[in-house]
Each structure stands twice: as C-alpha cells, then as structure tokens.
Steps between C-alpha positions, in 0.01 A plus 500: 500500500393785728848557645654515153246762400606706802860490377384619158293786647782620723756466221290699254433770761868543584611490135239762408615723785864457401406574138321811622828619643635500144198662339501774762847607391358687201801656332766407750792321334631160605858472618677254271794412722508123453128431554548128425727272704563129443646264760548130566512300824633145531432330832582166654345397830536198728263419785503207740120514555322542168143505637552652847409175676601337828838331537374151408358622168779734386610483136779707350512647151680746273313776318644684200354824363554700181329839523529775237339836578403816318443834677338800333531826694337820376547833678322828454530828682220414744453125459661165434389161372702182556430156354685170522450145380712203606413152373699216651567132446550280805640147503468282813726195524278302739136611482233338714217296350284811465774735376627553147864446413510830313262796480474845350418783740414864443565816700374838378417836645404857417502808718442867437487829683360838400512841665161658433563825686750643747499260793258250341633168363312189387661160452409151382680167471429145389716193572420153362686174564444153364747301706567222750761698696398464868677823606309754291172527686617603843765753411773241501379308804346166406194327359447136589340407170777449244251478211428706190277800561414844369546801723360836395547822698349834398535837674359846443576800717491874546732728698410861576696766687234688694757755615870528570456287812200275420485214251232240425540171314214275385552153348312189392674163466364178351668157505380178342671163528380195303666157495508293185422165667137461613596298807718790617270780385203367695656602831774750407367755248491852647344838423585823684377859458635774729440872521746718695504865610808673646515855640844646579588817690864614453539672838867588441737424211610186686191398702156393375172370643257283306170321524393212280203277446425206274217264418570158348274226375650150467350220294615135509399173347405236758448137398359392837203737504639728773459864393849655528426848361541796737522878511766690691531867597810667643546844659835629626699813580876533479813711497819505295820686576804560280782464752763604247520509118570127492268366772126509566291326765125469543216331683127452457233359732130432465238227479384242247152351486384180327149403396463146359236403245441169681245584770644229727835679531532783752621841384826614651697816585877502543759774554705610199857624528797570276850624585770558240851630448665565165823666401872487440761430761752640250490556120567129436251348748121504491273357770124447532317365807124443532284360779126460434210357700150456364268272308541376143371220279589147602779283362338181636179340381217504611564818698406838356732730697790505743609736775872544449817675611749543217864609537703576187852626443717562195859618475679597176872567481705622206802297601717599203439716190388188310378282789181534702367275775170487684332312781132489592284327753131449577352369824123470526295362788137428405204417722213314334177490698143446375216519757168358382170611651359156415653172627823398329363155416268660242807559279751268337812663642716335763727800572364842598797666664877483507823691453744521214855636493669584172872581476676595177864599457649601166835631391663583170811632331506670160792574272460768232721430200380830356204735530296259286622157612484332842519162671315437830510210746209469746453260793160468672373302801135458602367339819127465575396362841121465500205360695259564211691395186788282389836580654806517281850635448637598162838606363536667161805613307476728195757614247376788282667652195360829372585690183355824363530576129 
C-alpha cells in the first residue's frame, strides 16, 4: 500500500538520522546512569457513549488496559538518544458488531538530538501508534472514529544561533493515519507533510520578535469521488514577553491560504492569529491559555478543511506534597463552507456549509504513593453540536495506576 510505504520511508529516514547522532559521537562516552527504565500502567475506563453517537444510539462500555513500557535513554556530552516501546492489551466489555472484544496495541517512539557545532543543533523523532484510542490524534481532543488505526508522526529539524540575538529554526513534519477497516479507511485516511521556518530576534533578555512561515500539503481518501486534497501556506509575525520569571505572554498574527486540488472548489484566504499566556501564579500553580484562529484539516466528511477558533486552558495545582489536581478545557467553533464553481447538483453531497461547536472539559486528581507509584482519577465530558456531522455528548471516567520499576 502506498501510504504504508510512506511510513516505512519516513521511519527509516528518522532512524538513520537518530543513528547518525550516535555514530557522530566518535569517542565520547555514554552516561550509564540508569539508561533503562521499566514501568507498568493499569487503566480502567467507563464511557456512556462508546461510539460517539447521538443520544438515541448511545451504548456504554468498560475498557481495561494493561500497558508495560520500556524506556532507553542514552546521553552523551553533545547529544542524546531516547527510545521507548509500550505494548498494551485492551479488553472491551461491550464491543459493537465491528469491534473486537480484546486487542493488542503498540506505541513506540525514538528521538535524538545532536550538537554539531556551537549554536547548531539537529534533531529527529519518530512516533508510531497502533491503537483505537480516539484521543491520541488531536492532542487529547477527540476523533469521531473509534476504530483501530495506525498513526505515524515523523519530525526532523535544525536550530541555529545566527548571533547572540538572532535564531533560526527549520523543521519538517510528516503524519500518516490509516484505519484498519476498509469502510472507514475509504473516507478517513489522512496524509500530511508540513515544512516550517521560524526566525527569532531576542530584542532584550525578556522581549523577542519573530516571523514564521509554513507550507502544508494534506491528502485524504474520498469514497464519493470528491477530491479533498489541499495545500495550505501560513505567514505570521509575533511577539513574546517574559513578564516575570514565572510568566510569559505572546501573540502572533498573519494569513493562511488554501488551494484545493478539486478545480470546482474556490481557493480561500483567512486571517491567522494566536494569543497565549503561560506561567505560575505561585510555585504550586501552573496555568496555560491559548486562543487560535485559522484553517486546519476537517473533522467532518466530506469536507477537506475548516475555519476555526480554538480556545484552550489548563491549570495544574500541587495541592499537597503527594496530591496533584488539574483541570483543562477546549472550546472550538468551526465554520465549514465549500463553494463550487460548477452547479451543486453535479455532485452527490447534500450539505456544503454549516457550523460545529466542540466543548471538552476534563479534570483529574493524582495521588503519589512514592516517587515511582501513583494513582490518578480522570473525568472527561465532550459535547459536539454540529450542522455537518452527528451530534453527541460523551462522559468518560478513568482510573489509572502507574508503577515504575
């Protein structure tokens, strides 16, 4: 399969680059301070909406996970190489007709970094998942398809200090997502390649200016014959200020352009913006706020992209020496709109525009029995109100036991 070959090519490239970080060490000695770490996670999860469907079709289920993990961390004077592998067994008490009662999943990754010269650093990473966890793909947000899939992400990058006040960072990212079931894959498989350039000017020790640009090419499967692939470019300038040692704020503004492979779909330009705040209110409290507006790939078929405004917040609090709590929230408003140059009746689609609102609230409390043992309780609520896809609400409760050996 062509997509699988892309995973192999990217994986080999990243592994070779990471291996090169080792070879380049010549006679540098490896630090042997516990390079191998073993751990185990046991997780139980209940959800009242197994398949993220509307209220009339909701089904609840329990999921149980057993997940051992091995980490190998190697450090040199001017480089490091980290590897992990975490197989897992998942048991579902009430699977649907197209789901397995139990499955084995795999999660592995490798990343390395090497300083080639003063001020010049190269890096590479590879992350592979074989899973059906619907929270992995979108950084903990959501994925409607609760089906088995592979997700491969590869990154290579270079950072160079041009001077004491100027820094440049170049990066290439590739993501491939393939579903196991053909009926899902035919309209949900994805392929993304993005190149990014960032130029930073440290005007003062606490204030910086930056400019950034990126070019992305998105590829999608489409069972209905509508070409969903598109290219996107983004250009922005921004500022960041360190208000005090524990607080930084920043903002960026620019423009994003879209060019669709389907000649019937008009190209589009939208404003891009991002505002953020991150820091500590006191030594025991950490806060992060982000507001972003722009264009990204679609969550609803058969659309290719969505114009969105995304608001995210996370708060962490070390309540007691052994107890930590956190709360996070995501609110995203998405506008889906496809304008065809040719009459709409030449296509098979009934819906060409609509809005979608996604709200997610999550909170958790963790108790640390010791430095190596912890127990965490997590509660999560999702609400999707949509004109272009199925609406649903979903509650999930997780109990997670972790132990490092």
